[in-house]
Structures are given as C-alpha cells and as structure tokens.
C-alpha positions as CSV (number, residue, x, y, z in Angstrom):
1,X,26.1,-105.7,-43.2
2,X,23.8,-102.5,-43.8
3,X,25.2,-99.6,-45.6
4,X,23.8,-96.3,-44.7
5,X,24.8,-92.6,-45.6
6,X,23.5,-89.7,-43.2
7,X,24.7,-86.3,-42.1
8,X,26.9,-86.3,-39.2
9,X,26.4,-84.3,-35.8
10,X,28.7,-83.5,-33.2
11,X,27.4,-86.3,-31.1
12,X,28.8,-88.7,-33.7
13,X,32.5,-87.7,-33.0
14,X,33.2,-91.0,-31.4
15,X,32.6,-92.7,-34.8
16,X,35.0,-90.3,-36.4
17,X,37.7,-90.8,-33.5
18,X,37.3,-94.7,-34.0
19,X,38.2,-94.3,-37.7
20,X,41.6,-95.5,-38.9
21,X,42.5,-93.1,-41.6
22,X,46.2,-93.1,-41.0
23,X,46.1,-89.3,-40.9
24,X,48.4,-87.9,-38.1
25,X,46.9,-84.8,-36.1
26,X,43.9,-84.7,-38.4
27,X,42.4,-81.2,-38.6
28,X,38.9,-82.6,-39.3
29,X,39.0,-84.2,-35.8
30,X,40.1,-81.1,-34.2
31,X,37.4,-78.9,-35.8
32,X,34.8,-81.5,-35.9
33,X,32.3,-79.4,-34.1
34,X,32.4,-76.6,-36.6
35,X,32.3,-78.8,-39.6
36,X,28.9,-80.0,-38.4
37,X,27.3,-76.7,-38.0
38,X,26.7,-73.4,-39.8
39,X,27.6,-73.2,-43.5
40,X,29.5,-76.6,-43.2
41,X,28.0,-80.0,-43.4
42,X,29.5,-83.4,-43.0
43,X,28.3,-86.7,-44.1
44,X,29.4,-90.2,-43.1
45,X,29.1,-93.7,-44.7
46,X,28.4,-96.5,-42.1
47,X,28.7,-100.4,-42.5
48,X,26.6,-101.2,-39.6
49,X,27.8,-99.2,-36.9
50,X,31.3,-98.7,-38.3
51,X,32.0,-95.3,-39.9
52,X,33.9,-96.0,-42.9
53,X,33.9,-92.9,-45.0
54,X,33.4,-89.2,-44.3
55,X,33.1,-86.1,-46.5
56,X,31.3,-82.8,-46.8
57,X,30.7,-79.3,-48.1
58,X,31.0,-75.6,-47.2
59,X,29.0,-73.1,-48.8
60,X,30.6,-69.9,-50.2
61,X,28.8,-66.7,-51.5
62,X,25.5,-68.4,-51.1
63,X,25.7,-70.3,-54.4
64,X,28.7,-72.3,-54.2
65,X,29.2,-75.5,-52.6
66,X,32.9,-76.7,-52.2
67,X,32.9,-80.4,-51.6
68,X,35.9,-82.1,-49.5
69,X,37.2,-83.1,-46.2
70,X,37.4,-86.6,-47.4
71,X,38.5,-89.5,-45.3
72,X,38.4,-93.0,-45.4
73,X,38.9,-96.0,-42.9
74,X,42.0,-97.8,-44.3
75,X,40.6,-101.1,-43.6
76,X,37.6,-100.4,-46.2
77,X,39.5,-98.9,-49.0
78,X,39.5,-100.0,-52.7
79,X,35.6,-100.6,-52.3
80,X,34.5,-97.2,-53.9
81,X,32.8,-96.2,-50.6
82,X,34.3,-92.6,-50.8
83,X,33.2,-92.2,-54.4
84,X,29.8,-93.3,-53.8
85,X,29.7,-90.9,-50.6
86,X,30.9,-87.9,-52.5
87,X,28.2,-88.6,-55.3
88,X,25.7,-88.5,-52.5
89,X,27.2,-85.3,-50.8
90,X,27.0,-83.5,-54.4
91,X,23.4,-84.4,-54.8
92,X,22.5,-83.1,-51.3
93,X,24.2,-79.9,-52.0
94,X,22.2,-79.5,-55.3
95,X,19.0,-80.0,-53.4
96,X,19.5,-76.5,-51.8
97,X,17.7,-73.9,-53.9
98,X,20.6,-71.4,-53.9
99,X,23.5,-73.7,-54.8
100,X,24.3,-73.4,-58.6
101,X,27.8,-74.9,-58.7
102,X,29.6,-77.8,-56.8
103,X,33.2,-78.8,-56.8
104,X,36.3,-79.8,-55.0
105,X,39.9,-78.6,-55.0
106,X,42.8,-81.1,-54.7
107,X,46.7,-81.0,-55.4
108,X,47.8,-82.4,-58.5
109,X,50.1,-84.9,-56.8
110,X,47.0,-86.3,-55.0
111,X,45.9,-88.7,-58.0
112,X,43.7,-91.0,-55.6
113,X,41.6,-88.0,-54.7
114,X,41.6,-86.8,-58.5
115,X,40.3,-90.1,-59.5
116,X,37.5,-90.1,-56.8
117,X,36.4,-86.3,-58.1
118,X,36.4,-87.4,-61.6
119,X,34.5,-90.7,-61.0
120,X,31.9,-88.7,-59.0
121,X,31.2,-86.5,-62.1
122,X,33.3,-83.4,-61.4
123,X,35.5,-82.0,-64.4
124,X,38.8,-80.3,-64.0
125,X,38.4,-76.6,-64.8
126,X,41.4,-74.9,-63.5
127,X,45.0,-75.4,-62.5
128,X,46.5,-73.1,-60.0
129,X,49.7,-72.7,-58.0
130,X,49.0,-71.2,-54.5
131,X,52.5,-69.2,-54.6
132,X,53.6,-67.8,-51.5
133,X,56.4,-65.6,-50.2
134,X,57.1,-63.2,-47.5
135,X,59.0,-60.6,-49.6
136,X,58.5,-59.4,-53.1
137,X,60.8,-56.6,-53.0
138,X,63.4,-58.4,-55.3
139,X,60.9,-58.2,-58.1
140,X,60.3,-54.4,-57.7
141,X,61.7,-52.0,-60.4
142,X,61.6,-48.7,-58.6
143,X,58.4,-47.6,-60.4
144,X,55.5,-46.0,-58.6
145,X,52.8,-48.0,-57.0
146,X,49.7,-48.2,-59.0
147,X,46.7,-45.8,-58.4
148,X,43.9,-47.1,-56.2
149,X,40.5,-47.5,-57.6
150,X,37.9,-46.4,-55.0
151,X,34.8,-45.9,-57.2
152,X,32.4,-48.7,-56.7
153,X,31.1,-48.6,-60.1
154,X,34.6,-48.9,-61.5
155,X,35.5,-51.7,-59.4
156,X,32.3,-53.6,-60.5
157,X,33.3,-52.9,-64.1
158,X,36.5,-54.5,-63.7
159,X,35.2,-57.7,-62.1
160,X,32.6,-58.0,-64.8
161,X,35.3,-57.3,-67.5
162,X,37.9,-59.5,-66.4
163,X,36.0,-62.3,-64.7
164,X,32.0,-62.4,-64.7
165,X,31.5,-62.1,-68.4
166,X,34.0,-65.0,-69.2
167,X,33.1,-67.0,-66.1
168,X,36.8,-67.2,-65.5
169,X,38.1,-68.7,-62.3
170,X,38.1,-66.1,-59.4
171,X,40.1,-66.9,-56.2
172,X,37.5,-66.1,-53.8
173,X,39.8,-67.4,-50.7
174,X,43.0,-69.1,-50.4
175,X,42.6,-72.5,-51.5
176,X,38.8,-71.6,-52.7
177,X,38.7,-70.5,-56.2
178,X,35.4,-70.6,-58.0
179,X,34.0,-70.0,-61.7
180,X,33.1,-66.1,-61.4
181,X,29.5,-64.9,-61.1
182,X,27.9,-61.8,-59.5
183,X,27.3,-63.9,-56.1
184,X,31.0,-63.8,-55.7
185,X,31.1,-60.0,-55.7
186,X,28.5,-58.9,-53.2
187,X,28.9,-55.3,-52.2
188,X,29.8,-56.1,-48.6
189,X,32.6,-58.4,-49.6
190,X,34.0,-56.2,-52.3
191,X,33.9,-53.3,-50.0
192,X,36.8,-54.5,-47.9
193,X,39.1,-55.3,-51.0
194,X,41.7,-53.2,-52.5
195,X,41.6,-52.4,-56.2
196,X,44.6,-50.9,-58.2
197,X,45.0,-49.9,-61.9
198,X,48.2,-49.6,-63.8
199,X,48.9,-46.2,-65.6
200,X,47.2,-47.0,-68.8
201,X,44.1,-48.8,-67.1
202,X,44.6,-51.8,-69.0
203,X,45.2,-53.9,-65.9
204,X,43.9,-54.4,-62.4
205,X,45.4,-55.8,-59.3
206,X,43.1,-56.8,-56.2
207,X,44.4,-57.5,-53.0
208,X,42.6,-58.5,-49.6
209,X,43.2,-60.0,-46.2
210,X,42.8,-63.7,-45.8
211,X,43.4,-65.9,-42.7
212,X,43.7,-69.7,-42.8
213,X,46.6,-71.1,-40.5
214,X,48.5,-67.8,-41.2
215,X,47.6,-64.4,-42.4
216,X,47.8,-63.7,-46.0
217,X,47.8,-60.7,-48.2
218,X,45.8,-62.4,-51.1
219,X,47.0,-60.8,-54.2
220,X,44.8,-61.3,-57.4
221,X,46.4,-60.7,-60.9
222,X,45.1,-62.9,-63.6
223,X,47.6,-62.1,-66.4
224,X,51.2,-63.4,-67.0
225,X,52.9,-60.1,-68.1
226,X,54.7,-59.5,-64.7
227,X,57.6,-58.1,-66.3
228,X,56.0,-55.5,-68.5
229,X,54.0,-54.1,-65.5
230,X,56.1,-51.6,-63.8
231,X,54.8,-50.8,-60.2
232,X,52.9,-54.0,-59.7
233,X,55.2,-55.4,-57.2
234,X,55.6,-52.1,-55.5
235,X,51.8,-52.1,-55.0
236,X,51.9,-55.5,-53.7
237,X,54.8,-54.9,-51.2
238,X,53.1,-51.8,-49.9
239,X,49.9,-53.6,-49.1
240,X,51.9,-56.6,-47.6
241,X,53.8,-54.2,-45.2
242,X,50.6,-52.6,-43.9
243,X,49.2,-56.1,-43.2
244,X,52.6,-57.3,-41.6
245,X,52.6,-54.3,-39.2
246,X,49.0,-55.4,-38.2
247,X,50.0,-58.6,-37.2
248,X,53.6,-58.4,-36.0
249,X,53.3,-61.4,-33.5
250,X,52.0,-63.7,-36.2
251,X,52.9,-65.3,-39.4
252,X,52.2,-63.2,-42.6
253,X,52.5,-64.1,-46.4
254,X,51.7,-62.9,-49.8
255,X,49.4,-65.4,-51.6
256,X,49.1,-65.4,-55.3
257,X,47.1,-68.0,-57.4
258,X,49.2,-68.5,-60.5
259,X,48.5,-70.5,-63.6
260,X,51.4,-72.7,-65.1
261,X,51.8,-69.9,-67.7
262,X,52.1,-67.1,-64.9
263,X,54.6,-69.4,-63.0
264,X,56.7,-69.6,-66.3
265,X,56.6,-66.1,-66.8
266,X,58.0,-65.3,-63.4
267,X,61.9,-64.4,-63.4
268,X,64.2,-67.4,-62.6
269,X,65.3,-66.1,-59.2
270,X,61.6,-65.3,-58.1
271,X,60.9,-65.5,-54.3
272,X,57.8,-67.7,-54.3
273,X,57.4,-70.9,-52.8
274,X,55.5,-73.1,-55.4
275,X,53.9,-76.3,-54.1
276,X,52.1,-78.9,-56.2
277,X,49.4,-77.0,-58.0
278,X,45.8,-77.4,-57.2
279,X,43.2,-78.7,-59.5
280,X,39.7,-77.2,-59.4
281,X,37.0,-79.7,-60.4
282,X,33.4,-78.6,-60.6
283,X,29.9,-79.1,-62.0
284,X,27.1,-76.7,-62.8
285,X,23.7,-77.6,-61.2
286,X,21.9,-79.4,-63.9
287,X,18.6,-77.6,-64.9
288,X,16.3,-80.1,-63.7
289,X,17.5,-80.0,-60.4
C-alpha cells in the first residue's frame, strides 16, 4: 500500500472526518478550515486513500513554529506513523527562511505524545504549570500595587535582562511558551502589555490579555519569591478586575505559568487550579538549513 505525506487543504476534510481517532468533539475537526490556512499548516499521512495520521504547525512571532495537533487513526497505531509525520512537519517548518526554532508543548501525563516528540528529535526544555484562578485576593497583603513602567526603553531593558540575554522561556501566549529572542518582543506586541516594577526595582511583572476558550489575564512573573513581594498580588488583582469588567458576560481567569519551584513556593491554601504541567520540547534550526 502506497504511503504518502502531503499538506492538507480544506477540501480534504472528508478524509479527516473518516478518521477513527476516538476523540469526542474533536476541536481539530471543528476548526479544520482555519488550520489549513494563514499561519497554520496541517499535514496528513495517507496509506492509499486512507488518512491515518495528522499533524501540523502554527507560526508565532515570525520565527517560531509550534508543532502539534497530532491525531492518528486508532486502527493504524503502533506503526510509528505519527513519529514519521512529525519529523516531516519539523523539516518542512525549518525549510521556511524565517523559522529559527521548532517545538511542541504537551502535558506531562501524556506519555505517548512525549515519546513521539522525543523520537522526532525534540528535547525537553521547560516544565510549566498553567495555573488558573478567578480570585487572587486571598494572597494580598494590603500593600500598594506596583508602579507601572510606561517608558518603552525601560520595558525593553527588562525583557532583555530577564529573558532575552539568557534565552529563558517566555510565556508568549497561554499554552505557547518559547525560548526568548527579540522576535517575541516586537514593538507592536509589547505596546499592549502592562509592565510593573516592585518598589526597589528588582522585579518586574508583565500582564496581558489573552483569549483561548476563555478570557485570561496572562500574568508573567518568572520568580518564586511570592511571599516576599508585597504588592504583587494587589497589582494582579487590579488588572484582573479591569479585564473582568470588560467581559461581564464571559468567563475570565488569571493565568500564570509556574515552574515546579514556583508552585512549591505558593502558600498551602493558594487559590490556583493546577492541572498536569506542560512540558515544552524544542529544537533550534540547524546551521545548515
């Protein structure tokens, strides 16, 4: 039986519909048209005229390709089709001139997906909990909120010092962290973010609005000294209140990406829901590509 891999178009939806993936109400089927256009690409492996494996990538900040949306027909599992397809997708992403990094994000408990990512040559580089809550007031100390940083040069200095210089992982969007580079911090993106400094100007908090299924105040604080930083939670609460008032008829949450150490540093009665952490895997583009 002939095996082929090719990019999928919207006209290929009947092949996707015929796959037996055992995924109920699969969002990939619901947004198939969107995933086959614009910054999104979807690829399929066919055995004859049967679609047996699907995966793709989306481009972020011009130079990052996030791989994923892996699905396989359960009648053809255990044959390494998904691993072969993912390797192909990674190579296709690296063929794009601007792409400098390709990776994928999967939950720690999804051991099957983790094996596929590592067999495809992607190395684990960060473990983060997507911690969410509707109320951070229980963590407040009564201190004044932190001072906003409005000067664009000072904002840029904070990003360089904390993230870019060390290539630390930066939570660019909810579910989508990347190793930091200047491409993540384009002026038109950073302009819409809020920056705050603590009183001695040794720490910075970044907040921004993100929307996936729900609306999120995405709060970025890459340290674990929550208990020592008076005013931090007051600052987050204030911005969350503003966001909630804008979307009174929709679900809103605070989202913070936390390392294991950060989770351990939270008070025992913290208000966050902590699902299985996400493991970011990635690979830099080889110099010969």
